[in-house]
C-alpha positions as CSV (number, residue, x, y, z in Angstrom):
1,X,-0.2,-0.1,0.1
2,X,1.3,3.3,-0.9
3,X,2.1,5.5,2.2
4,X,-0.5,8.3,2.6
5,X,0.5,11.8,1.7
6,X,0.6,14.8,4.1
7,X,-2.3,17.5,2.9
8,X,-0.6,20.4,2.0
9,X,-1.8,23.6,3.1
10,X,-1.3,27.0,0.7
11,X,0.3,29.7,2.3
12,X,-2.1,32.0,4.2
13,X,-2.1,35.6,3.0
14,X,-0.4,38.3,4.6
15,X,-3.5,40.5,4.7
16,X,-7.1,40.1,4.5
17,X,-9.2,41.1,1.0
18,X,-12.9,41.9,1.0
19,X,-13.2,38.3,-0.4
20,X,-11.2,36.7,1.9
21,X,-13.2,38.3,5.0
22,X,-16.7,37.6,2.9
23,X,-15.4,33.8,2.7
24,X,-14.4,33.8,6.4
25,X,-17.7,35.1,7.8
26,X,-19.7,32.8,5.7
27,X,-17.6,30.1,7.1
28,X,-17.8,31.3,10.5
29,X,-21.4,32.6,10.7
30,X,-22.3,29.7,13.1
31,X,-19.5,30.5,15.7
32,X,-20.7,31.2,19.1
33,X,-17.6,32.5,20.1
34,X,-17.7,35.3,17.7
35,X,-20.7,36.4,19.3
36,X,-19.3,37.2,22.5
37,X,-19.2,40.6,24.0
38,X,-16.2,42.8,23.0
39,X,-14.9,43.1,26.8
40,X,-15.1,39.2,26.9
41,X,-12.9,38.8,23.8
42,X,-10.5,41.5,25.1
43,X,-10.1,39.8,28.4
44,X,-9.2,36.5,26.5
45,X,-6.7,37.9,24.4
46,X,-5.1,39.7,27.4
47,X,-3.8,36.7,28.8
48,X,-1.3,36.2,25.8
49,X,1.9,38.4,26.3
50,X,4.9,38.9,24.1
51,X,7.3,37.7,26.5
52,X,9.7,35.2,25.3
53,X,10.7,32.3,28.0
54,X,14.3,31.9,29.3
55,X,16.3,30.2,26.8
56,X,18.2,27.4,28.5
57,X,21.5,26.9,27.3
58,X,21.2,23.5,26.0
59,X,22.4,21.4,28.9
60,X,18.9,20.3,29.6
61,X,16.8,19.7,26.7
62,X,14.2,17.0,27.9
63,X,11.4,19.3,28.0
64,X,12.1,20.6,24.4
65,X,12.2,16.9,23.0
66,X,9.2,15.7,24.6
67,X,7.3,18.9,23.3
68,X,5.9,19.9,26.6
69,X,3.6,23.1,27.0
70,X,3.2,25.6,29.2
71,X,-0.4,26.3,30.2
72,X,-0.6,29.4,28.0
73,X,0.6,27.3,24.8
74,X,-2.1,24.9,25.6
75,X,-4.5,27.8,25.6
76,X,-3.4,29.3,22.6
77,X,-3.8,26.0,20.7
78,X,-7.5,25.7,21.4
79,X,-8.3,29.2,20.5
80,X,-6.3,28.8,17.7
81,X,-8.2,25.8,16.3
82,X,-11.7,27.7,17.2
83,X,-12.4,29.3,14.0
84,X,-11.1,30.7,10.6
85,X,-10.5,34.4,11.9
86,X,-9.0,33.3,15.1
87,X,-6.7,30.8,13.3
88,X,-5.5,33.8,11.0
89,X,-5.4,36.2,13.8
90,X,-3.1,33.7,16.1
91,X,-1.0,32.3,13.1
92,X,2.0,34.4,14.0
93,X,2.1,33.5,17.6
94,X,1.1,30.1,17.2
95,X,4.1,29.1,15.2
96,X,6.7,31.6,16.6
97,X,8.3,28.6,18.5
98,X,8.6,25.0,17.2
99,X,9.6,22.2,19.4
100,X,11.1,18.8,18.4
101,X,8.1,16.8,18.8
102,X,5.9,19.2,16.6
103,X,8.3,19.4,14.2
104,X,9.3,15.5,14.1
105,X,5.7,14.2,13.5
106,X,5.5,16.3,10.6
107,X,9.0,15.1,9.2
108,X,7.7,11.6,10.0
109,X,4.7,12.0,8.0
110,X,6.5,13.4,5.0
111,X,9.4,11.5,4.6
112,X,8.5,10.3,1.4
113,X,8.1,13.4,0.0
114,X,10.8,15.7,-1.9
115,X,12.2,18.2,0.3
116,X,11.2,21.1,-2.3
117,X,7.6,19.9,-2.1
118,X,7.5,19.6,1.7
119,X,9.0,23.1,1.9
120,X,6.4,24.7,-0.1
121,X,3.5,23.1,2.0
122,X,4.9,24.8,5.2
123,X,2.5,27.5,5.3
124,X,3.9,28.7,8.9
125,X,7.5,28.7,7.9
126,X,7.9,32.7,7.8
127,X,6.6,33.1,11.3
128,X,9.0,30.6,12.9
129,X,11.5,32.7,15.2
130,X,12.6,29.6,17.2
131,X,13.0,26.0,16.1
132,X,14.2,23.5,18.8
133,X,14.9,19.7,16.8
134,X,17.1,17.0,17.1
135,X,18.9,15.4,13.9
136,X,18.2,11.5,13.3
137,X,19.6,8.6,12.0
138,X,17.7,9.0,8.7
139,X,18.7,11.0,5.5
140,X,15.5,11.6,4.1
141,X,14.3,13.2,7.6
142,X,17.3,15.4,7.9
143,X,16.9,16.6,4.1
144,X,13.6,17.4,4.9
145,X,14.5,19.4,7.9
146,X,17.4,21.4,5.7
147,X,14.3,22.0,3.6
148,X,12.4,23.5,6.2
149,X,15.4,25.7,7.6
150,X,15.5,27.3,4.1
151,X,11.8,28.1,4.1
152,X,11.8,29.4,7.7
153,X,13.0,33.1,6.4
154,X,12.6,34.8,9.8
155,X,14.2,32.2,11.8
156,X,16.4,33.7,14.6
157,X,17.4,30.7,16.8
158,X,18.4,27.4,15.3
159,X,18.6,25.0,18.7
160,X,20.0,21.8,17.8
161,X,19.2,19.3,20.7
162,X,21.8,17.2,22.2
163,X,21.1,13.4,21.9
164,X,19.2,11.5,24.8
165,X,21.7,8.5,24.3
166,X,24.8,10.3,22.9
167,X,26.8,6.9,22.5
168,X,27.1,6.1,18.8
169,X,26.4,9.4,17.4
170,X,29.7,9.6,15.7
171,X,29.2,6.7,13.6
172,X,26.6,8.3,11.2
173,X,26.8,11.2,9.1
174,X,24.2,13.2,10.3
175,X,25.2,16.4,8.7
176,X,25.3,15.4,4.9
177,X,22.0,17.1,3.8
178,X,23.6,20.7,5.1
179,X,26.8,20.2,2.6
180,X,26.6,23.2,0.8
181,X,23.9,25.1,2.6
182,X,24.1,28.3,4.1
183,X,21.2,30.1,6.6
184,X,22.0,34.0,6.7
185,X,18.8,34.4,8.6
186,X,20.1,32.6,11.8
187,X,21.1,35.0,14.6
188,X,21.6,32.4,17.6
189,X,22.8,28.8,17.3
190,X,22.8,26.1,19.9
191,X,25.1,23.3,18.7
192,X,26.0,20.0,20.6
193,X,29.4,18.2,19.6
194,X,28.2,15.8,17.1
195,X,27.4,18.4,14.6
196,X,30.3,20.5,14.3
197,X,30.2,20.2,10.6
198,X,27.1,22.6,10.2
199,X,29.0,25.6,11.9
200,X,29.7,26.6,8.8
201,X,26.4,26.8,7.2
202,X,25.8,30.1,9.6
203,X,27.8,32.7,8.6
204,X,25.8,35.6,10.3
205,X,25.4,34.2,13.8
206,X,26.2,36.7,16.5
207,X,25.1,34.2,19.3
208,X,26.3,30.9,20.1
209,X,26.0,28.2,22.6
210,X,28.3,25.4,22.9
211,X,26.3,22.4,24.3
212,X,28.6,19.3,24.9
213,X,31.5,20.9,23.4
214,X,33.7,20.0,26.6
215,X,37.4,20.8,25.9
216,X,37.1,20.0,22.3
217,X,39.4,22.7,20.3
218,X,37.6,22.1,16.6
219,X,34.8,24.5,16.7
220,X,36.9,27.5,17.6
221,X,38.9,27.0,14.2
222,X,35.5,27.2,12.8
223,X,34.0,29.9,14.2
224,X,37.6,32.0,13.5
225,X,37.0,31.1,9.8
226,X,33.1,31.2,9.1
227,X,31.4,32.8,11.8
228,X,33.4,36.3,12.5
229,X,30.2,38.2,13.7
230,X,30.0,36.0,17.2
231,X,29.7,38.5,20.0
232,X,28.3,36.4,22.7
233,X,29.6,32.9,23.5
234,X,28.0,30.6,26.0
235,X,28.8,27.1,27.4
236,X,32.5,27.7,27.2
237,X,34.6,25.6,28.9
238,X,38.3,27.4,30.0
239,X,41.1,25.4,29.7
240,X,44.5,26.8,28.1
241,X,44.3,25.8,24.5
242,X,40.6,26.9,24.5
243,X,41.3,30.7,26.2
244,X,44.3,31.3,23.7
245,X,41.9,30.1,20.8
246,X,39.3,32.2,21.8
247,X,40.7,35.1,22.5
248,X,42.8,35.0,19.4
249,X,39.8,34.0,16.6
250,X,37.1,35.8,18.3
251,X,38.2,39.5,19.3
252,X,34.9,41.1,19.3
253,X,33.3,38.8,21.8
254,X,31.0,41.3,24.0
255,X,29.6,38.4,26.2
256,X,31.3,35.4,27.6
257,X,29.5,32.4,29.8
258,X,31.9,30.2,31.2
259,X,31.3,26.5,32.9
260,X,32.6,26.6,36.6
261,X,31.4,23.4,38.2
262,X,34.5,23.1,40.8
263,X,37.1,25.7,41.4
264,X,40.9,25.3,40.4
265,X,43.5,27.7,41.2
266,X,44.5,28.0,37.5
267,X,41.0,29.1,36.7
268,X,41.9,32.6,37.7
269,X,45.2,32.9,35.4
270,X,42.8,31.7,32.5
271,X,40.2,34.4,33.6
272,X,43.2,37.0,33.3
273,X,43.9,35.9,29.9
274,X,40.4,37.3,28.7
275,X,41.9,40.7,29.5
276,X,42.8,40.7,25.5
277,X,39.2,41.0,24.4
278,X,38.7,44.6,24.6
279,X,35.0,44.7,24.1
280,X,33.8,42.5,26.7
281,X,31.3,43.7,28.9
282,X,29.7,40.7,30.4
283,X,31.3,37.7,32.1
284,X,29.1,35.1,33.1
285,X,29.9,32.1,35.2
286,X,27.7,28.9,35.4
287,X,27.7,27.3,39.0
288,X,26.7,23.8,40.5
289,X,25.4,25.7,43.6
290,X,22.1,26.2,44.4
291,X,21.7,29.5,45.1
292,X,23.4,33.1,45.2
293,X,24.0,32.8,48.9
294,X,26.3,30.1,48.9
295,X,28.6,31.8,46.0
296,X,28.9,34.8,48.2
297,X,30.0,32.6,51.1
298,X,32.6,31.1,49.2
299,X,36.1,32.3,49.3
300,X,37.2,31.0,46.1
301,X,34.2,32.4,43.7
302,X,34.7,35.7,45.6
303,X,38.1,35.3,44.2
304,X,36.8,34.8,40.5
305,X,34.5,38.0,41.2
306,X,37.4,40.1,41.9
307,X,39.4,39.2,39.1
308,X,36.5,39.6,36.5
309,X,36.2,42.8,37.9
310,X,39.5,43.7,37.2
311,X,39.2,42.6,33.9
312,X,36.3,44.4,32.9
313,X,37.6,47.6,34.4
314,X,40.5,47.5,32.4
315,X,39.1,47.2,28.9
316,X,37.8,49.7,26.4
317,X,34.4,48.3,26.3
318,X,31.5,50.8,26.3
319,X,28.2,50.4,28.3
320,X,27.3,48.8,31.4
321,X,29.8,45.9,32.5
322,X,28.0,43.2,34.6
323,X,29.4,39.8,36.0
324,X,26.6,37.1,36.1
325,X,26.3,33.8,38.0
326,X,23.7,31.2,37.1
327,X,22.5,27.7,37.5
328,X,20.4,25.4,36.0
329,X,19.8,21.6,35.8
330,X,16.8,19.1,35.3
331,X,14.9,18.2,38.3
332,X,14.1,14.7,38.0
333,X,11.5,14.8,40.7
334,X,9.4,17.8,39.6
335,X,10.1,17.0,35.5
336,X,11.3,20.7,34.7
337,X,14.3,23.1,34.5
338,X,15.2,24.7,37.6
339,X,17.3,27.9,37.3
340,X,18.5,30.9,39.3
341,X,20.7,33.8,38.1
342,X,22.2,37.0,39.7
343,X,23.9,39.9,38.1
344,X,26.7,42.2,39.7
345,X,26.9,45.6,38.1
346,X,30.6,46.5,38.0
347,X,31.4,49.7,39.7
348,X,28.6,49.8,42.1
349,X,29.6,49.7,45.6
350,X,26.8,47.6,46.8
351,X,26.3,43.8,45.2
C-alpha cells in the first residue's frame, strides 16, 4: 500500500482582502465564540503576552524534546482551532516557536516527499522564530529538516538538541544534507558536539551556545574562519588551549559565559587571559551551587568575582559592565528545568 501523503496547506495571505473576509464570515457564521461581547474577547486575548521564556543553554533539553507545553501554549492551541478568523489572527504567535516533537511528527508524516515539495507546504514557515529539534539517523528526514530551515526566512534561533543517548552519534553522517547549504537568517545557534560540521552553514550568527563541546578545540577554528560576527558565547569550558584560541579567533566578543562546576586555582589565570578581549562587557559563570548566597560565602568564587571586575574595568568596552552567576539543571523529581541567575553591576559599591 502506498504511504498516505500529508495534505499541503497553501500559504496564508499576508492580509485579509474583502473577498477573503466575506468567505471567512460565511464559514464562521455559526461560530458562537464570535458573538461574545467585545469586553470578554479582550479579556481572553489579554492573557497572551509577547514575553519570550528564558532560553536554556542546551545542557538540559528533555522538555524541548518531549514537546511539553505551558498553560499559555495549551490555551493558544485551543484558541487557534476555534475558527478561521482566530486562526488567522493567531497564526504568527502559534508558530513563533516550534519544538522537536511538533516538527518530528511533520517530518515523519512527510518523509516520502521531496524536500522542495515539503518546504512549499509549510504555510507557517515565515512565522517561525525559534526551532528546537534533534537530527535523526535518517537522511531523508534530515533533508526535510534542511528544506524547512530554508523556508523559515525569519528564523532567529536554531537549537539543535543534544542526543538523549549520545553513544554512537559519531558513527552516522547526520550532517550530510547540510553540505553546501547556508542559512544567513539565523542569528542565535545552540549546537552540540556531534554536529560541529554545520557551523559553517551559519555565517551570520552573533550568539552561540556550545552544548556538550567540553574541551574540544575544533569548533573554535571553524568559528574563527566562518563565523566572524559572534559577539556572545555561552557554554565555554576554560582551558589553556581554548582560552588562547578564543581570544585570537573571536576578538569582538561582548558577552562570555563560562562553565565553572569545581574551582581550580588555574581558573583565575585563565580568566585574566580574557583581558585581551577589549569589547567584553559581560562575564557569566555557570555554577553547581544551589543559590547565590552560597556563591557569596565561597572564598574561591569571591576571588573569581574580584578578577572578573579587574578585567572588565581595564578594557575599552563601552556601556554597562556586568558579572553574572547562574545555575540550571533538570529536576527529575518535578520534571522541569530549575534555574536561578544573579547579576553584579561592575562599579557599584553594593552587590
